[in-house]
C-alpha positions in Angstrom: 70.3 46.3 -105.6 69.4 45.0 -102.2 73.1 44.6 -101.4 73.8 48.2 -102.4 71.0 49.5 -100.2 72.3 47.5 -97.2 75.8 48.8 -97.7 74.5 52.4 -97.9 72.5 52.0 -94.6 75.6 50.6 -92.8 77.7 53.4 -94.2 75.4 56.2 -93.0 75.2 54.6 -89.6 79.0 54.5 -89.3 79.4 58.1 -90.4 76.8 59.3 -87.9 78.2 57.5 -84.8 81.3 59.7 -84.3 79.2 62.8 -84.2 77.8 61.9 -80.7 79.4 63.4 -77.6 82.5 61.5 -76.5 82.9 62.9 -73.0 80.7 64.1 -70.2 80.9 67.1 -67.9 84.4 67.6 -66.2 84.3 70.7 -64.2 87.9 70.7 -63.1 89.1 70.3 -66.7 86.9 73.3 -67.7 88.2 75.4 -64.9 91.8 74.5 -65.8 91.4 77.0 -68.6 90.8 79.9 -66.2 93.9 80.5 -64.0 92.1 83.1 -62.0 90.3 80.3 -60.2 93.2 78.0 -59.7 92.7 77.7 -55.9 89.0 77.2 -56.1 89.6 74.4 -58.7 92.2 72.9 -56.5 89.8 72.4 -53.6 87.0 71.2 -55.9 89.4 68.3 -56.6 90.8 67.7 -53.1 87.3 67.6 -51.5 85.8 65.5 -54.4 83.0 68.0 -54.8 83.9 68.0 -58.5 82.5 64.4 -58.7 79.1 65.6 -57.3 79.0 68.5 -59.8 79.9 66.2 -62.7 77.0 63.9 -61.8 74.4 66.7 -61.9 72.1 67.3 -64.8 71.9 71.1 -64.1 74.1 73.2 -61.8 75.3 76.8 -61.4 78.7 77.0 -59.8 79.5 80.3 -58.0 83.3 80.5 -58.2 85.7 82.7 -56.3 88.9 84.3 -57.5 92.1 83.4 -55.5 91.7 86.4 -53.2 88.2 85.7 -51.9 89.0 81.9 -51.9 92.0 82.5 -49.7 89.6 84.3 -47.3 87.2 81.3 -47.3 90.1 78.9 -46.5 91.2 81.0 -43.6 87.6 81.3 -42.3 87.4 77.5 -42.4 90.7 77.3 -40.5 92.1 75.3 -43.4 89.8 72.4 -42.6 89.1 70.4 -45.8 85.7 69.2 -44.4 84.7 72.8 -43.7 85.9 74.0 -47.2 83.9 71.1 -48.6 80.7 72.5 -47.0 81.3 75.8 -48.4 82.1 74.5 -52.0 78.8 72.5 -51.8 76.9 75.6 -50.8 78.3 77.5 -53.8 77.0 74.8 -56.1 73.4 75.7 -56.9 71.0 73.0 -58.2 69.4 75.1 -61.0 70.6 76.8 -64.1 71.2 80.6 -63.7 72.8 82.6 -66.5 73.3 86.4 -66.5 70.0 86.9 -68.3 68.1 84.9 -65.9 69.8 86.5 -62.9 69.2 90.0 -64.0 65.6 89.1 -64.9 64.7 88.1 -61.4 62.0 90.7 -60.5 59.9 88.9 -57.8 62.0 89.8 -54.8 64.2 87.0 -53.4 64.6 83.7 -55.1 65.4 80.7 -53.0 67.4 77.8 -54.6 68.8 74.5 -53.4 72.5 73.7 -53.2 74.6 70.5 -53.0 75.1 71.3 -49.3 71.3 71.0 -48.8 70.8 68.0 -51.1 73.5 65.9 -49.5 71.9 66.2 -46.0 74.9 68.1 -44.7 72.7 71.0 -43.5 71.9 69.0 -40.3 69.3 71.4 -38.9 70.7 74.4 -40.8 69.3 75.7 -44.1 71.5 74.8 -47.0 69.7 77.0 -49.4 71.0 80.2 -51.2 69.0 83.4 -51.6 69.4 85.4 -54.9 68.1 89.0 -55.2 68.4 92.1 -57.3 69.7 95.1 -55.4 69.6 98.7 -56.4 71.6 99.7 -59.3 71.1 96.3 -61.1 73.4 94.3 -58.8 72.6 90.7 -58.3 73.5 89.4 -54.8 73.7 86.1 -53.0 73.4 85.1 -49.4 72.8 82.1 -47.2 69.1 81.5 -46.4 70.0 81.0 -42.7 68.9 83.8 -40.3 71.3 86.7 -40.4 72.6 85.9 -43.9 74.3 88.9 -45.5 74.3 89.9 -49.2 78.1 90.3 -49.3 78.5 88.2 -52.5 77.6 89.9 -55.7 77.6 88.9 -59.3 81.0 89.8 -61.0 80.9 88.2 -64.5 79.8 85.1 -66.4 82.6 82.6 -67.0 81.0 79.8 -69.1 77.6 78.7 -69.9 76.4 75.4 -71.3 72.6 76.1 -71.6 70.5 74.5 -69.0 73.4 72.1 -67.9 76.2 74.2 -66.5 76.7 77.9 -65.7 79.9 79.1 -64.1 79.6 82.6 -62.5 82.2 84.6 -60.5 81.0 86.2 -57.4 82.8 88.8 -55.3 82.9 87.2 -51.9 82.2 83.8 -50.2 78.7 82.8 -49.1 79.0 81.9 -45.4 76.9 81.6 -42.3 77.6 80.7 -38.6 78.0 77.0 -38.4 78.9 76.3 -42.0 82.4 75.1 -41.1 81.3 73.0 -38.2 81.9 69.3 -39.1 81.9 66.1 -37.1 85.2 64.6 -36.3 86.5 61.1 -37.2 89.0 61.1 -34.4 87.2 58.4 -32.4 86.4 55.7 -35.0 85.1 53.1 -32.6 82.6 55.4 -31.0 81.3 56.5 -34.4 81.0 52.9 -35.5 79.2 51.9 -32.3 76.6 54.7 -32.8 76.1 53.6 -36.4 75.1 50.1 -35.4 78.5 48.6 -36.1 79.5 47.5 -32.6 80.9 44.0 -33.6 83.1 45.5 -36.2 84.3 48.2 -33.9 85.2 45.6 -31.3 87.1 43.5 -33.9 89.3 46.3 -35.2 90.1 47.3 -31.6 91.0 43.8 -30.5 93.1 42.9 -33.5 95.1 46.2 -33.7 93.7 47.1 -37.1 92.3 50.2 -35.6 95.8 51.6 -35.4 96.3 50.8 -39.1 93.2 52.8 -39.9 94.3 55.7 -37.8 97.7 55.8 -39.4 96.1 56.0 -42.8 93.7 58.8 -41.9 96.0 61.7 -42.5 96.6 60.8 -46.2 93.1 59.4 -46.8 90.8 56.6 -45.6 87.5 55.2 -46.8 86.1 52.7 -44.4 83.3 50.2 -45.3 81.8 49.1 -41.9 79.4 46.1 -41.9 76.5 46.4 -39.5 76.0 44.0 -36.6 73.5 41.8 -38.6 76.0 41.2 -41.3 78.0 38.9 -39.1 75.0 36.6 -38.6 73.9 36.5 -42.3 73.8 33.3 -44.2 77.2 32.5 -45.7 79.1 34.9 -43.5 82.4 33.5 -42.0 82.6 32.8 -38.3 85.2 35.4 -37.4 85.8 33.7 -34.0 87.3 30.7 -35.6 89.3 32.4 -38.3 93.2 32.4 -38.1 94.3 35.7 -36.7 96.3 36.6 -39.9 93.3 36.0 -42.1 91.0 38.0 -39.7 93.4 40.9 -39.9 93.5 40.7 -43.7 89.7 40.6 -43.7 89.4 43.7 -41.6 92.0 45.6 -43.8 90.0 44.6 -46.8 87.2 46.8 -45.5 89.1 50.0 -46.1 90.6 52.0 -48.9 93.8 54.0 -48.4 92.3 56.9 -50.2 89.4 59.3 -49.7 86.4 58.2 -51.8 83.0 59.3 -50.6 79.9 57.8 -52.1 79.4 60.3 -55.0 83.1 59.7 -56.0 82.7 55.9 -55.9 80.0 56.2 -58.6 82.7 57.6 -61.0 85.2 54.7 -60.4 85.6 52.3 -63.4 88.6 50.3 -62.3 89.4 47.9 -59.3 90.4 49.7 -56.2 93.2 48.9 -53.8 92.4 48.2 -50.2 94.6 48.2 -47.2 95.0 44.5 -47.7 96.1 44.8 -51.4 99.3 43.3 -52.5 101.7 44.4 -55.3 100.3 41.6 -57.5 96.9 43.1 -57.4 95.3 40.7 -54.9 92.6 41.8 -52.4 91.4 44.6 -54.7 87.7 45.4 -54.9 85.4 46.5 -57.7 82.6 49.2 -57.5 79.3 48.4 -59.2 76.8 51.2 -59.7 73.2 51.3 -60.9 71.6 54.7 -60.8 72.1 56.1 -57.2 72.9 52.6 -55.8 76.5 51.7 -55.2 77.7 48.2 -54.4 81.1 46.5 -53.9 82.0 43.3 -55.7 84.6 41.1 -54.0 84.6 38.3 -56.5 82.6 36.2 -54.0 79.6 38.4 -53.5 78.3 42.0 -53.7 77.4 44.2 -50.7 75.4 47.5 -50.9 76.9 50.7 -49.6 74.1 51.8 -47.3 74.8 55.1 -45.6 77.4 57.6 -44.8 78.4 57.7 -41.1 80.8 60.6 -41.5 82.5 62.5 -44.3 85.4 64.3 -42.7 87.7 65.0 -45.6 90.0 63.1 -46.1 88.2 60.4 -44.0 84.9 58.8 -45.0 83.1 56.1 -43.1 80.3 54.2 -44.9 78.2 51.3 -43.8 77.6 48.2 -45.9 75.0 45.5 -45.7 77.2 42.5 -45.5 80.8 41.5 -44.8 83.2 42.0 -47.7 84.7 38.5 -48.4 87.7 38.7 -50.7 87.9 35.8 -53.2 91.5 35.2 -52.1 90.2 34.0 -48.7 86.7 32.8 -49.5 86.7 31.7 -53.2 86.1 28.1 -54.2 89.7 27.6 -55.3 92.4 27.3 -52.6 94.5 30.5 -52.1 97.8 30.4 -53.8 101.0 30.2 -51.7 102.3 33.6 -50.9 104.9 35.0 -53.4 107.4 37.9 -53.2 104.8 40.0 -55.1 102.3 39.4 -52.4 103.8 41.9 -50.0 101.4 44.7 -49.0 101.3 47.4 -51.7 102.8 50.7 -50.5 100.3 53.4 -49.5 99.4 55.6 -52.5 100.8 59.0 -52.8 98.6 62.1 -52.8 98.6 61.8 -56.6 97.2 58.3 -56.3 94.2 59.5 -54.4 92.7 60.9 -57.6 94.6 59.1 -60.4 94.4 60.7 -63.8 92.1 59.0 -66.2 91.0 59.8 -69.7 87.4 58.6 -69.3 84.6 61.2 -68.3 84.6 61.7 -64.6 86.8 59.1 -63.1 89.0 61.8 -61.7 89.7 65.4 -62.5 91.6 65.6 -65.8 93.7 68.3 -67.4 92.2 70.6 -70.0 94.7 68.9 -72.5 92.5 65.7 -72.2 89.8 67.3 -74.2 92.3 68.1 -77.0 93.4 64.5 -77.0 89.8 63.3 -77.2 89.2 65.7 -80.1 92.2 64.4 -81.9 91.2 60.8 -81.3 87.6 61.6 -82.5 89.1 63.3 -85.6 91.2 60.1 -86.3 88.1 58.1 -86.0 86.3 60.2 -88.5 89.2 59.9 -91.0 89.0 56.0 -90.5 85.3 56.1 -91.2 85.9 58.2 -94.3 88.4 55.7 -95.6 86.1 52.9 -95.0 83.3 54.8 -96.7 85.4 55.3 -99.8 86.3 51.6 -99.9 82.6 50.6 -99.6 81.5 52.9 -102.3 84.2 51.7 -104.6 83.0 48.1 -104.0 79.4 49.1 -104.7 80.3 50.9 -108.0 82.4 47.9 -109.2 
């Protein structure tokens, strides 16, 4: 009897497991089902704003049809960094469905946006005003002085109560200075201002700076150690390192793709660096815990401290310590070079956001959800077969 009760408990647990959600929010996959917002969705992916939206517990996305979105792109002078600012302003950090919007009766409601939350406002207000105009129209504007209510509610696209609301608006929300972004054209100057003078001097003297600059057009994420990192316990003496090893070390501090800090949180696989080889050496692993992001080299971990600049497709981040690849600083001696150890080719544009079935590693196609449903259904069938077998055994 006890055996039968145990088997019944196990069986019920197995049957219940597959009913849990098998994927998280994927905003680009959702918008793939709405071709009227193809351009808006494209820039969500290119600017990586999609990763920030996916990580939020509650968000209202104010989307634009291709016509208004084309206008925004022209206003931003086709600058990805400027477009990113605008998309983050159109991502409200609260849940507003049509009923809630039309129920706003207390004048103007002020709400935060991703643009405000990320510190991009830089002296400007990154909030959005929502108000009901005459005739029942709901309008949106920037909270900056002179903000105009040019954007009005058009229709609701999709609602996932209290988590995600997608609403179409008639025009972009803009303000003077929205598209102003710092430039990453002078890397050494940026690094010096960020307290990374020794790193800046090294990349300039070794010629690695030119390697960074060559990668900037397609995408570059730079991890810059601060000056104190060079004097930390266990840090290598860069002055005595062979020049080839030093160049490799400096290249190891950069990814040949654009991955700002919010996007790094979604990565679940080793990442190639500028030093990576075709055989997979000199890769780096991202470790996340809550909002903290660290880089694991196989020798040690280093915390990603701050964003120096996010100028799509270039991002410069500071780290607390030197990134020491296991191939140079591991206990075992480095293996002799092989033909496979030639530097890996720079990734294509598609590589910058590689497709991945898991939740929010990168924007996936709408078909991914069908595949996940199919795999979930297969799992249920397997459990059913297992259940039948167990019950047969119990009855016998």
